[in-house]
DOFIFI-756370 format. One record per residue: residue number from 1; residue in three letters; chain; x, y, z of N, C-alpha, C in turn. Coordinates in steps of 0.05 Angstrom, whole numbers. Example, Ala and Ser with C-alpha at 12.3 -4.5 7.8 and 13.67 -1.06 7.14 Angstrom:
<zadrens>
+-----+--------+--------+--------+--------+--------+--------+--------+--------+--------+--------+--------+
| num | residu | chaine |     nx |     ny |     nz |    cax |    cay |    caz |     cx |     cy |     cz |
+-----+--------+--------+--------+--------+--------+--------+--------+--------+--------+--------+--------+
|   1 |    ALA |      A |    264 |   -114 |    156 |    246 |    -90 |    156 |    264 |    -66 |    156 |
|   2 |    SER |      A |    257 |    -45 |    142 |    273 |    -21 |    143 |    258 |      1 |    157 |
+-----+--------+--------+--------+--------+--------+--------+--------+--------+--------+--------+--------+
</zadrens>
This chain:
<zadrens>
+-----+--------+--------+--------+--------+--------+--------+--------+--------+--------+--------+--------+
| num | residu | chaine |     nx |     ny |     nz |    cax |    cay |    caz |     cx |     cy |     cz |
+-----+--------+--------+--------+--------+--------+--------+--------+--------+--------+--------+--------+
|   1 |    MET |      A |   -791 |   1045 |    188 |   -763 |   1043 |    183 |   -753 |   1016 |    192 |
|   2 |    LYS |      A |   -739 |   1002 |    175 |   -728 |    976 |    182 |   -698 |    976 |    178 |
|   3 |    ILE |      A |   -684 |    967 |    198 |   -655 |    965 |    195 |   -649 |    936 |    186 |
|   4 |    THR |      A |   -633 |    934 |    165 |   -627 |    907 |    156 |   -597 |    902 |    160 |
|   5 |    VAL |      A |   -591 |    877 |    167 |   -563 |    870 |    171 |   -557 |    850 |    148 |
|   6 |    GLU |      A |   -536 |    856 |    133 |   -528 |    837 |    112 |   -519 |    811 |    125 |
|   7 |    ASN |      A |   -530 |    790 |    115 |   -525 |    764 |    127 |   -513 |    745 |    107 |
|   8 |    THR |      A |   -489 |    735 |    112 |   -477 |    717 |     93 |   -483 |    688 |     99 |
|   9 |    GLU |      A |   -490 |    683 |    124 |   -496 |    655 |    132 |   -525 |    649 |    128 |
|  10 |    GLU |      A |   -531 |    628 |    113 |   -559 |    620 |    109 |   -564 |    596 |    127 |
|  11 |    LEU |      A |   -585 |    598 |    143 |   -593 |    576 |    160 |   -617 |    562 |    147 |
|  12 |    GLU |      A |   -614 |    536 |    143 |   -635 |    521 |    130 |   -658 |    517 |    149 |
|  13 |    ASN |      A |   -683 |    519 |    139 |   -707 |    514 |    155 |   -706 |    529 |    181 |
|  14 |    SER |      A |   -700 |    555 |    180 |   -698 |    570 |    205 |   -725 |    583 |    211 |
|  15 |    ILE |      A |   -728 |    591 |    236 |   -751 |    606 |    244 |   -741 |    634 |    252 |
|  16 |    LYS |      A |   -758 |    654 |    249 |   -751 |    681 |    257 |   -762 |    687 |    284 |
|  17 |    VAL |      A |   -744 |    695 |    302 |   -752 |    699 |    330 |   -745 |    728 |    337 |
|  18 |    ALA |      A |   -765 |    743 |    347 |   -761 |    771 |    355 |   -763 |    773 |    385 |
|  19 |    PHE |      A |   -746 |    791 |    396 |   -745 |    796 |    425 |   -750 |    825 |    431 |
|  20 |    ALA |      A |   -770 |    831 |    447 |   -775 |    859 |    456 |   -753 |    866 |    476 |
|  21 |    THR |      A |   -738 |    887 |    470 |   -714 |    892 |    486 |   -708 |    922 |    488 |
|  22 |    LYS |      A |   -696 |    929 |    511 |   -687 |    957 |    515 |   -657 |    960 |    511 |
|  23 |    ASP |      A |   -643 |    937 |    512 |   -614 |    938 |    511 |   -601 |    920 |    490 |
|  24 |    LEU |      A |   -617 |    906 |    474 |   -608 |    887 |    453 |   -595 |    862 |    465 |
|  25 |    GLU |      A |   -597 |    859 |    491 |   -585 |    835 |    504 |   -604 |    819 |    520 |
|  26 |    SER |      A |   -626 |    832 |    530 |   -645 |    818 |    547 |   -673 |    822 |    537 |
|  27 |    ILE |      A |   -690 |    803 |    544 |   -719 |    806 |    539 |   -728 |    822 |    563 |
|  28 |    ASN |      A |   -732 |    848 |    559 |   -738 |    865 |    582 |   -757 |    888 |    575 |
|  29 |    ALA |      A |   -774 |    884 |    554 |   -793 |    905 |    547 |   -821 |    893 |    543 |
|  30 |    HIS |      A |   -841 |    909 |    549 |   -869 |    902 |    545 |   -874 |    905 |    515 |
|  31 |    PHE |      A |   -890 |    888 |    503 |   -895 |    889 |    474 |   -904 |    917 |    466 |
|  32 |    GLY |      A |   -923 |    929 |    480 |   -933 |    955 |    472 |   -913 |    978 |    476 |
|  33 |    GLY |      A |   -895 |    975 |    495 |   -876 |    996 |    500 |   -849 |    992 |    486 |
|  34 |    ALA |      A |   -845 |    969 |    473 |   -819 |    964 |    461 |   -813 |    983 |    438 |
|  35 |    LYS |      A |   -790 |    996 |    440 |   -781 |   1014 |    418 |   -766 |    998 |    397 |
|  36 |    GLU |      A |   -756 |    975 |    404 |   -743 |    958 |    384 |   -744 |    928 |    391 |
|  37 |    PHE |      A |   -743 |    913 |    370 |   -742 |    884 |    373 |   -717 |    874 |    358 |
|  38 |    ILE |      A |   -702 |    857 |    371 |   -678 |    846 |    358 |   -688 |    819 |    347 |
|  39 |    VAL |      A |   -680 |    813 |    322 |   -690 |    789 |    308 |   -667 |    770 |    301 |
|  40 |    TYR |      A |   -672 |    745 |    307 |   -652 |    724 |    301 |   -666 |    703 |    283 |
|  41 |    ASN |      A |   -650 |    691 |    265 |   -659 |    667 |    252 |   -648 |    644 |    268 |
|  42 |    VAL |      A |   -665 |    625 |    274 |   -657 |    602 |    291 |   -663 |    576 |    277 |
|  43 |    SER |      A |   -643 |    558 |    277 |   -647 |    532 |    265 |   -635 |    511 |    284 |
|  44 |    LYS |      A |   -637 |    486 |    276 |   -625 |    465 |    293 |   -595 |    468 |    295 |
|  45 |    ASP |      A |   -583 |    483 |    276 |   -554 |    486 |    275 |   -544 |    510 |    290 |
|  46 |    GLY |      A |   -561 |    528 |    298 |   -552 |    552 |    312 |   -570 |    576 |    307 |
|  47 |    PHE |      A |   -559 |    600 |    311 |   -574 |    625 |    307 |   -556 |    646 |    295 |
|  48 |    VAL |      A |   -568 |    664 |    279 |   -554 |    687 |    268 |   -572 |    711 |    271 |
|  49 |    LEU |      A |   -559 |    734 |    275 |   -573 |    759 |    278 |   -585 |    766 |    251 |
|  50 |    ASP |      A |   -611 |    773 |    250 |   -624 |    780 |    226 |   -627 |    811 |    224 |
|  51 |    GLY |      A |   -629 |    824 |    247 |   -631 |    853 |    246 |   -646 |    864 |    270 |
|  52 |    VAL |      A |   -650 |    890 |    270 |   -665 |    903 |    291 |   -689 |    918 |    279 |
|  53 |    ILE |      A |   -712 |    914 |    289 |   -736 |    927 |    279 |   -743 |    949 |    299 |
|  54 |    LYS |      A |   -743 |    974 |    289 |   -749 |    997 |    306 |   -780 |   1000 |    307 |
|  55 |    THR |      A |   -791 |   1002 |    331 |   -820 |   1004 |    334 |   -827 |   1025 |    354 |
|  56 |    ASP |      A |   -815 |   1048 |    352 |   -822 |   1070 |    371 |   -848 |   1082 |    362 |
|  57 |    THR |      A |   -869 |   1077 |    379 |   -896 |   1087 |    373 |   -904 |   1109 |    392 |
|  58 |    SER |      A |   -885 |   1123 |    404 |   -893 |   1143 |    424 |   -909 |   1166 |    412 |
|  59 |    GLU |      A |   -908 |   1170 |    386 |   -923 |   1191 |    373 |   -952 |   1182 |    366 |
|  60 |    MET |      A |   -957 |   1156 |    369 |   -983 |   1145 |    361 |  -1001 |   1141 |    385 |
|  61 |    THR |      A |  -1027 |   1135 |    379 |  -1046 |   1131 |    400 |  -1061 |   1104 |    396 |
|  62 |    GLY |      A |  -1071 |   1094 |    418 |  -1090 |   1071 |    417 |  -1081 |   1047 |    400 |
|  63 |    ASP |      A |  -1101 |   1037 |    385 |  -1097 |   1013 |    368 |  -1076 |   1017 |    347 |
|  64 |    ASP |      A |  -1071 |   1042 |    339 |  -1051 |   1047 |    318 |  -1024 |   1036 |    327 |
|  65 |    LYS |      A |  -1017 |   1039 |    352 |   -992 |   1029 |    363 |   -988 |    999 |    358 |
|  66 |    THR |      A |  -1009 |    984 |    367 |  -1008 |    955 |    364 |  -1006 |    947 |    335 |
|  67 |    ASP |      A |  -1024 |    959 |    319 |  -1025 |    952 |    290 |   -998 |    958 |    277 |
|  68 |    PHE |      A |   -985 |    980 |    284 |   -959 |    987 |    273 |   -938 |    966 |    280 |
|  69 |    LYS |      A |   -938 |    958 |    306 |   -918 |    938 |    315 |   -923 |    911 |    301 |
|  70 |    VAL |      A |   -948 |    903 |    299 |   -955 |    877 |    286 |   -945 |    878 |    256 |
|  71 |    LYS |      A |   -950 |    900 |    242 |   -941 |    902 |    214 |   -911 |    902 |    213 |
|  72 |    ALA |      A |   -898 |    916 |    231 |   -868 |    917 |    231 |   -856 |    890 |    235 |
|  73 |    LEU |      A |   -870 |    873 |    250 |   -860 |    846 |    256 |   -869 |    824 |    237 |
|  74 |    LYS |      A |   -880 |    832 |    214 |   -890 |    813 |    194 |   -868 |    793 |    187 |
|  75 |    GLY |      A |   -875 |    768 |    187 |   -856 |    747 |    180 |   -842 |    735 |    204 |
|  76 |    ILE |      A |   -847 |    746 |    227 |   -835 |    735 |    252 |   -852 |    710 |    261 |
|  77 |    ASN |      A |   -839 |    689 |    269 |   -853 |    665 |    278 |   -858 |    665 |    308 |
|  78 |    ILE |      A |   -839 |    674 |    324 |   -842 |    674 |    353 |   -833 |    702 |    363 |
|  79 |    MET |      A |   -849 |    714 |    381 |   -842 |    740 |    391 |   -841 |    738 |    422 |
|  80 |    TYR |      A |   -818 |    743 |    433 |   -815 |    742 |    462 |   -817 |    771 |    473 |
|  81 |    CYS |      A |   -831 |    774 |    496 |   -833 |    800 |    509 |   -837 |    795 |    539 |
|  82 |    GLU |      A |   -834 |    817 |    554 |   -838 |    815 |    583 |   -868 |    812 |    590 |
|  83 |    SER |      A |   -885 |    827 |    575 |   -913 |    824 |    579 |   -928 |    835 |    554 |
|  84 |    ILE |      A |   -953 |    826 |    551 |   -969 |    835 |    528 |   -998 |    834 |    536 |
|  85 |    GLY |      A |  -1014 |    853 |    528 |  -1042 |    854 |    535 |  -1058 |    834 |    518 |
|  86 |    GLY |      A |  -1082 |    827 |    527 |  -1098 |    808 |    513 |  -1105 |    815 |    484 |
|  87 |    THR |      A |  -1113 |    840 |    480 |  -1120 |    849 |    453 |  -1096 |    848 |    435 |
|  88 |    ALA |      A |  -1074 |    858 |    444 |  -1049 |    857 |    429 |  -1041 |    829 |    422 |
|  89 |    ALA |      A |  -1043 |    811 |    442 |  -1035 |    783 |    438 |  -1053 |    771 |    416 |
|  90 |    ALA |      A |  -1079 |    777 |    416 |  -1097 |    766 |    396 |  -1088 |    776 |    368 |
|  91 |    LYS |      A |  -1081 |    801 |    366 |  -1072 |    812 |    340 |  -1046 |    799 |    331 |
|  92 |    VAL |      A |  -1028 |    794 |    350 |  -1002 |    781 |    344 |  -1007 |    753 |    333 |
|  93 |    ILE |      A |  -1025 |    738 |    347 |  -1031 |    711 |    339 |  -1045 |    710 |    312 |
|  94 |    ARG |      A |  -1064 |    729 |    307 |  -1077 |    730 |    281 |  -1057 |    736 |    259 |
|  95 |    ALA |      A |  -1035 |    750 |    265 |  -1015 |    756 |    245 |   -996 |    733 |    241 |
|  96 |    GLY |      A |  -1000 |    711 |    255 |   -984 |    687 |    250 |   -960 |    684 |    268 |
|  97 |    MET |      A |   -959 |    701 |    289 |   -936 |    699 |    308 |   -945 |    685 |    333 |
|  98 |    ASN |      A |   -926 |    673 |    347 |   -931 |    660 |    373 |   -919 |    678 |    394 |
|  99 |    PRO |      A |   -936 |    692 |    410 |   -925 |    709 |    431 |   -917 |    692 |    455 |
| 100 |    MET |      A |   -893 |    699 |    466 |   -883 |    684 |    489 |   -876 |    705 |    510 |
| 101 |    LYS |      A |   -885 |    701 |    535 |   -879 |    719 |    557 |   -858 |    707 |    575 |
| 102 |    VAL |      A |   -840 |    724 |    585 |   -820 |    715 |    605 |   -828 |    726 |    632 |
| 103 |    GLN |      A |   -824 |    711 |    653 |   -832 |    720 |    680 |   -815 |    743 |    689 |
| 104 |    GLU |      A |   -790 |    743 |    683 |   -772 |    765 |    690 |   -752 |    769 |    667 |
| 105 |    PRO |      A |   -738 |    791 |    666 |   -719 |    795 |    644 |   -700 |    772 |    642 |
| 106 |    ARG |      A |   -695 |    763 |    617 |   -678 |    741 |    612 |   -658 |    748 |    590 |
| 107 |    ALA |      A |   -634 |    736 |    591 |   -614 |    740 |    570 |   -624 |    728 |    544 |
| 108 |    ILE |      A |   -623 |    743 |    522 |   -633 |    733 |    496 |   -616 |    709 |    487 |
| 109 |    GLU |      A |   -590 |    710 |    491 |   -573 |    687 |    482 |   -581 |    661 |    496 |
| 110 |    GLU |      A |   -588 |    663 |    522 |   -596 |    640 |    538 |   -621 |    627 |    525 |
| 111 |    VAL |      A |   -641 |    644 |    518 |   -666 |    635 |    506 |   -661 |    623 |    479 |
| 112 |    LEU |      A |   -643 |    635 |    463 |   -636 |    625 |    437 |   -624 |    596 |    439 |
| 113 |    LYS |      A |   -606 |    593 |    459 |   -594 |    566 |    463 |   -615 |    546 |    471 |
| 114 |    GLU |      A |   -635 |    554 |    488 |   -656 |    536 |    496 |   -674 |    529 |    472 |
| 115 |    LEU |      A |   -679 |    548 |    454 |   -694 |    543 |    430 |   -680 |    522 |    413 |
| 116 |    ILE |      A |   -654 |    525 |    409 |   -639 |    506 |    392 |   -641 |    478 |    404 |
| 117 |    GLU |      A |   -637 |    476 |    431 |   -639 |    451 |    445 |   -667 |    438 |    441 |
| 118 |    MET |      A |   -688 |    454 |    444 |   -715 |    445 |    440 |   -720 |    435 |    411 |
| 119 |    ILE |      A |   -710 |    450 |    392 |   -713 |    443 |    363 |   -699 |    416 |    358 |
| 120 |    ASN |      A |   -676 |    412 |    371 |   -661 |    387 |    366 |   -670 |    363 |    382 |
| 121 |    THR |      A |   -686 |    368 |    403 |   -695 |    345 |    420 |   -724 |    339 |    416 |
| 122 |    ASN |      A |   -742 |    357 |    423 |   -770 |    351 |    422 |   -787 |    376 |    415 |
| 123 |    PRO |      A |   -785 |    385 |    389 |   -800 |    409 |    382 |   -830 |    403 |    381 |
| 124 |    PRO |      A |   -846 |    422 |    392 |   -875 |    418 |    390 |   -884 |    419 |    361 |
| 125 |    PRO |      A |   -908 |    408 |    355 |   -917 |    406 |    327 |   -917 |    433 |    312 |
| 126 |    TRP |      A |   -924 |    455 |    326 |   -925 |    480 |    311 |   -898 |    490 |    303 |
| 127 |    ILE |      A |   -877 |    483 |    318 |   -849 |    489 |    310 |   -841 |    472 |    286 |
| 128 |    LYS |      A |   -848 |    446 |    287 |   -842 |    428 |    265 |   -855 |    438 |    239 |
| 129 |    ARG |      A |   -880 |    448 |    242 |   -894 |    458 |    218 |   -880 |    482 |    206 |
| 130 |    ILE |      A |   -872 |    501 |    223 |   -858 |    525 |    213 |   -832 |    517 |    200 |
| 131 |    MET |      A |   -818 |    499 |    211 |   -791 |    492 |    202 |   -790 |    470 |    181 |
| 132 |    ASN |      A |   -813 |    460 |    174 |   -814 |    438 |    154 |   -798 |    414 |    164 |
| 133 |    ILE |      A |   -799 |    408 |    190 |   -784 |    385 |    200 |   -802 |    361 |    195 |
| 134 |    GLU |      A |   -790 |    340 |    183 |   -804 |    315 |    178 |   -814 |    304 |    204 |
| 135 |    THR |      A |   -839 |    298 |    206 |   -850 |    285 |    230 |   -847 |    255 |    225 |
| 136 |    VAL |      A |   -829 |    242 |    239 |   -823 |    214 |    234 |   -843 |    197 |    249 |
| 137 |    GLU |      A |   -845 |    202 |    275 |   -862 |    184 |    291 |   -884 |    201 |    304 |
| 138 |    ASP |      A |   -906 |    203 |    290 |   -929 |    217 |    302 |   -949 |    195 |    309 |
| 139 |    PRO |      A |   -956 |    193 |    335 |   -974 |    172 |    344 |  -1001 |    172 |    329 |
| 140 |    ARG |      A |  -1009 |    196 |    319 |  -1034 |    198 |    306 |  -1033 |    183 |    279 |
| 141 |    LEU |      A |  -1010 |    180 |    267 |  -1007 |    167 |    241 |  -1012 |    137 |    243 |
| 142 |    GLU |      A |  -1004 |    125 |    266 |  -1007 |     96 |    269 |  -1036 |     87 |    266 |
| 143 |    ARG |      A |  -1054 |    103 |    275 |  -1083 |     96 |    274 |  -1092 |     91 |    245 |
| 144 |    TRP |      A |  -1079 |    104 |    226 |  -1089 |    103 |    198 |  -1074 |     84 |    180 |
| 145 |    THR |      A |  -1052 |     73 |    190 |  -1035 |     56 |    173 |  -1047 |     29 |    168 |
| 146 |    ASP |      A |  -1064 |     19 |    185 |  -1075 |     -8 |    182 |  -1099 |    -10 |    164 |
| 147 |    GLU |      A |  -1109 |     12 |    154 |  -1134 |     11 |    139 |  -1130 |      5 |    110 |
+-----+--------+--------+--------+--------+--------+--------+--------+--------+--------+--------+--------+
</zadrens>
């Protein structure tokens, strides 16, 4: 079951970021135990709520739980959680998501603002790739221009 939120605002070159949460305000759930993930589209211009993905797997067992969550989060670029096991992290990465752990519960809005700041100042290459940001000055390119 997926809850969709009608969104009128289109963010260009945005990334989808999911947060494992118990209260829709903080990153405060373990990946495996998260009953829902709140999803935002984030771009250099800001963020908009994309929806909430329900992932209650209390009726499931073992690997089914992880597989269900990974499928539910299809299309997500970055997934924040309080913690995640090694096997689950490997499945998340294979599904094309970047798992991020927080040391202690953090306000989602705070992390969203940090992401926007990072995108606008010095995004790592994998973020640039996801967002189709033109790489203007890549030191690796200089090596090949003189040939």
